[in-house]
N, C-alpha and C positions, 0 to 999 in steps of 0.2 A: 419882212422884218425891217422896221424903220430905223434910221440912224439915231443912236442915242437911246433906243428903247430899253436896252439892257445896260446902260451906262452905270446904273447904281450897283450892279453886280461887280463890275470891274473895280469900282471905288471901295467896295467892301473889303475890309482887311482880313476877313475870315478865309483862310486857305481852302477849307473844305467846300465852301460855297462857290469859290472861283473855279475849283477843279470840277465840281458837279456841272457848272455852266459850260466849261470847256468840253466835257464829255458829251453833253447834250448837243452842243454846237457842232462838234466834229462828226458825231453820228448822223446828224441831220444833213451835213454837207455830203457825206459818203452815200447817203441813201436818197437824196433829192432827185426827183424824176421830172421830166417834161414830156408833153405829148408831141409826137411826130406823126407824119402821115401813116406810117406802118405800125403805130402802136406807141410805146413809151421808151425813153432812153434816159440814162443817168445824166443829170445836169452838169456835173463836174467830172473832169477826166482825172484818172489816177496820176497822170503826169503833173497835175497841178496840186493834188491833195497830198501825195507822199512827201514832196518837198516842204509843204506847210507843216505836216506832222513832224518831220525831221527838225524843223526850226524849233518847235515846241519842246521836243525831246532834248535837244542840245541846250536850250535855255534852262531846263530843269537841272541838267548836269552842271552847266557853267555857274549857275547861281547856288549850287550846293544844296538844292532842294531834294530831299531823300524820297522822291516819288518817281516812278517810272511808268511809261505808257505801255499798255499791253493791248494788242500786239505791237511789238516794236517796229517803227517805221524803217529802221535800218536793218531789220532782220525779217520777221514774219511777213510784213506787208509787201515785201518784194518777192515773196515766194508764192507758190501755189497752195501752201499749207493753210493759208488764212482765207476763209470763205467771206470775202469782203462785204457782201451785201446780205449776209445771213443774220437773222435776229439772234442767233446763238453765239455770234462772235462779234459783239459790239466792242468798241474802244473803251477801255477802262484805265483809270489811274490807280496804281497800287503803291502802298507804303513799303519802303525798303527796309525800315528798321523801327524799333520802338523808342519811346521817349528816354528810357534809361541809357540806351546806346548813344543817342544824340547828345545827351548831357555829358557823357564820357568823352565824346569827341570834342565838345566845346571846352571841357576842362583841360584836355591835352593841348588845345590851341593856346590857352592861357599860359600853361606851363612852358610852352616853347618860346614864349616871349621873354622869359627870364634868362639871365646870363648862364645860370647853372646847367640848364637843360637844352639850351638853344641848339648847340652843335649836335648832341646825340639825337635830337628829334628832327633834324633837318631832313633825313630820308623820309620820315612819315609825312612831313609837310609837302615834300616834292611828289610823293605818291598821290596825295590828295589833289595836287595841282594837275598832274597827268590825268587823273580821273575826270576832273572838271573840264579838261581840254578834249576829252573823248579818246584819249590814248589808252585803250584797253589791252595792253600787252604785258609781257613778262617783266617789263621795267618796273611795274607797280609792286609785285611781290618782292622783287630784288631790293627795292628801296625800303620796303617795310622790314625786310629781314635785316638790312643794314642798321635800321633804327633799333630793332630788337637787340642786336648784338652790341650797339654803341651804348645803349642805356644800361644793359646788364653789366657790361664791362666797366663802365664808369663807376658803378656802385662797387662791384666786387674787386676791381683792380685799382682804379684811381683814387676813390674816396676812402675805401676801407682796407685795401691791401690784403684782402682775403685770398686772392688768387694771383698767380703770376701772369705776365703779359699774354694776350691772345688766348684765353682759355676756351672760347666758344660759347654759344648760347646754352647748350645742354648742361655743361659744367657749371655755368653761372646760375642757372635755374635751380640746380641741385644745391648749390651753396646758399642761395637765398632761402631755400626751404630749410636747410640746416640751421640757418641763423634766425628762423622764426618769422620771416616776413609773410608767409602764407597762412600762419596759424590764425584762426581755427579752420582755414579753408584749404587744408593740405590736399584734399581730393582734386583740386583744380590743377595741381602740378602735373600729374600724368597727362591730363588733357592738353595742357599747354606745351608739354614736351612733344606730343604728337603733332600739334599744329605747327610749331617751330620747325620740326623735322620735315614735315610735309612741304612747307614753304621752301626750305633749303634744297630739298631734292628736286622740286619743280624748277627752281632757278638754275641748279647745276645741270639739269637735263636740257634746259633751253640753251645754256652756254652762249656761244657767239654764232650759232647757226640760224637758219631761217625762222625757227620757232620763236626766237626772241622777239621777232617783229610781228608775229601772228596775233590776231585778236583772241582774247580770253573771254569767257562768258561774263557778262556784266554783273549778273547776280552773285557769282562767285567772288568777283573783285570787291563788290561793296560789302559782302559778308567778311572778307579778309580784312578790309580797311577797318571795319568796326571792331573785329576781334582783336586786332593788334592795338588799336586805340584804347580799348577797354583794359587790356592787359598792361600796357605801358602806364596808363593813368593809375591803375591799382598799385603797381610796383613802386612808382615814384612817390605816390602819396603815403603808402605804408612805410617806405624807407624814411621819408621826411618826418613822419609822425613818430616812428620808433627809433630812428638812429641819428638822423641829421642834427636834430635839436640837442640831443644829449651829448653828442660827440663834439659839438662846436663850443 
């Protein structure tokens, strides 16, 4: 493979083309063989290839690209579960979320730049930064829950006075439903009460013990990040459309 032979691919702005090329290149590197006196051996050692794959994995995380490498170089590649040289276990890049979720995350980033929602959304922003740094621990759900609580209480307590101080997420969601913010999507309320309760229980169980610093499954964290972003974006936009303008 001559230098510059595939330069046009790297210069191509199409993410799918670049990822396809990376898949091809990585699988070629893992399976390249050379002839030796007693037969054949693999050209590149795992000690060289796994760090290379880790760099690519971390680059995707740090740049906020919602793609993950499978098998993960920080998990399956270093275990015996992955048949490294089998045609049935090639390296693949997989999408972590769909376009609607990505748009929701982007909308929330914009909302967090304004004075009104900057402080309540601080926890959500910090959670994303931790994810990009590769800190896959209970600190992420904790910060997401803090933002859930802060946004709900800002509306229900600070802006509208519907509830007294420190009512909690569950009571706030019930009040938002009562005030019509979820109409005509009331069925989403029960689902969100479950999600919020699950986050809270997980954070409480971790507490200050060792589990707080243990890694959590990356797929679960990215799902949680997107679920919270989608919910917060929905609540803030519905509130601003239905209440903020009429009450100001």
